[in-house]
C-alpha positions, 0 to 999 in steps of 0.5 A, spaced: 500 500 500 502 506 498 504 511 504 500 517 504 506 521 507 510 520 501 506 527 499 509 530 505 511 537 503 517 539 508 519 546 509 518 551 504 518 559 503 512 563 503 512 569 498 507 575 499 502 575 493 498 581 491 492 579 489 486 583 486 479 582 490 476 585 484 478 581 479 477 575 483 470 577 484 468 578 477 471 571 475 467 567 481 461 571 478 462 568 471 464 561 474 457 561 477 453 564 472 457 560 466 456 553 469 448 554 470 446 551 464 450 545 465 447 543 472 450 549 476 457 550 479 456 543 484 456 539 478 463 542 476 465 541 483 463 534 483 467 532 477 473 535 480 472 531 486 471 525 481 477 526 477 481 526 484 478 519 486 480 516 480 487 519 481 487 517 488 485 510 486 491 509 481 496 512 485 495 512 493 490 506 494 494 502 490 501 501 489 504 506 484 509 501 482 504 497 480 501 502 475 499 499 468 499 502 462 492 502 461 490 505 467 495 511 466 492 512 459 485 513 463 489 518 467 492 522 461 485 523 458 484 528 464 490 532 464 489 537 458 496 540 457 499 533 457 494 528 453 496 531 446 504 530 447 505 524 451 503 519 446 510 517 444 511 514 451 504 510 451 507 504 449 510 498 454 517 500 453 517 507 454 512 507 460 516 502 464 521 508 465 516 513 466 513 508 471 519 508 475 519 516 475 512 516 477 514 512 483 520 516 485 515 522 484 511 520 490 518 518 494 517 521 501 524 522 502 525 529 498 522 535 498 516 536 493 520 541 489 526 537 488 522 531 486 518 535 481 525 537 478 528 530 478 522 528 474 523 533 469 530 532 469 529 525 466 526 528 460 529 533 455 529 540 457 526 543 451 520 546 448 517 539 446 517 536 453 514 542 457 508 538 458 513 533 463 512 538 469 505 539 468 504 531 468 508 531 475 504 536 478 497 534 476 499 527 478 501 529 485 495 534 486 490 530 483 492 524 488 492 528 494 489 535 493 489 537 500 497 536 501 499 538 494 496 545 491 494 546 483 501 547 481 501 547 473 504 552 469 498 555 467 497 557 474 504 560 474 510 560 470 515 564 473 520 564 467 515 566 462 511 571 467 504 568 465 499 564 469 493 565 473 497 569 478 499 574 473 492 575 471 489 576 478 495 580 480 494 587 483 497 593 480 497 599 475 501 596 470 501 588 471 502 587 463 509 590 463 512 588 470 516 582 472 512 579 478 517 577 483 515 570 485 518 564 484 514 558 481 516 553 487 511 549 492 511 555 497 508 560 492 502 555 490 501 554 497 500 561 499 496 562 493 491 557 495 491 560 502 489 567 499 484 564 495 481 560 500 480 566 504 477 569 498 472 564 497 470 564 505 469 571 505 464 570 499 460 565 502 464 558 500 465 554 506 465 547 503 469 543 498 474 549 498 480 546 495 475 544 489 472 551 488 480 553 488 481 549 482 475 551 478 476 558 480 483 558 477 481 555 471 476 560 470 481 566 471 486 563 466 480 561 461 478 568 461 485 570 459 485 564 453 479 567 451 481 574 450 489 573 448 490 566 447 495 562 451 502 561 448 503 554 449 495 552 449 493 555 443 493 549 439 489 545 444 484 551 445 480 553 440 474 558 439 469 556 445 462 554 444 460 556 451 463 560 457 465 554 460 469 550 455 476 553 456 475 552 464 473 545 463 479 543 458 484 546 463 481 542 468 481 536 464 473 535 464 471 536 457 468 529 458 464 531 463 457 527 462 450 530 465 447 524 468 441 523 473 443 526 479 450 522 478 457 525 476 460 522 470 466 523 466 468 520 459 475 519 457 477 521 450 477 514 448 469 514 449 469 510 456 465 513 461 466 513 469 461 514 474 462 515 482 457 510 485 453 510 492 459 507 495 464 512 492 467 507 488 469 509 481 467 504 476 466 504 468 459 505 466 455 499 463 454 500 455 
């Protein structure tokens, strides 16, 4: 059985974040109103929780060393910035190496930032492999969102000075400034704390961690709609509805409406549902 303490964050620095309450309130309002035609914001929260349950089953409740390729392929469908770029690694030989890298990623002996860095170091440091960091952060976050915040590059990329943090940064000339914040674990933890406080101030007291994920995706989805994300442009075309980019950033573009039950459908067409026993099962065709 996988040791849950393997996601232990150790010590980290806490940078100061200057965030705009006005921008966040506008994003929250858009998030709530935009989800109404799809069953309400609760439908999105349930979908994020269900996605997390899938990762937890594969990576926490079962031994990560036993992760098989087909299960991993299923997880990839819920990682939007990974799934279109990882195809050459989805064969038994390449995945055997990746499985070892994933096992090391969940090794409690190292700091989270070090583990992510070591995971990325196994692959070329070039434009073609930028998705590798997102893979590492998605696996850690989705497997245990309470311990590991959302750390994707679209949340914050210090090198390119882009991401959610920039979009909600408080300042008069944000578009022409280099935000002095690193993209380490401490930054994402502080962002989560700030957003948790913001949500509680605005009446959100349950499932806060999942609301944070959807709120972050909503903020960056708005950026994509207005300007286009440089490394996401190929994946995110003109939206058919206000929440399309939000769903895709969260890997939830396979969300299927059901009779009061939250369903997800992977790209290959297989649908999953969380039943009354909280066990994730394929639906019957």
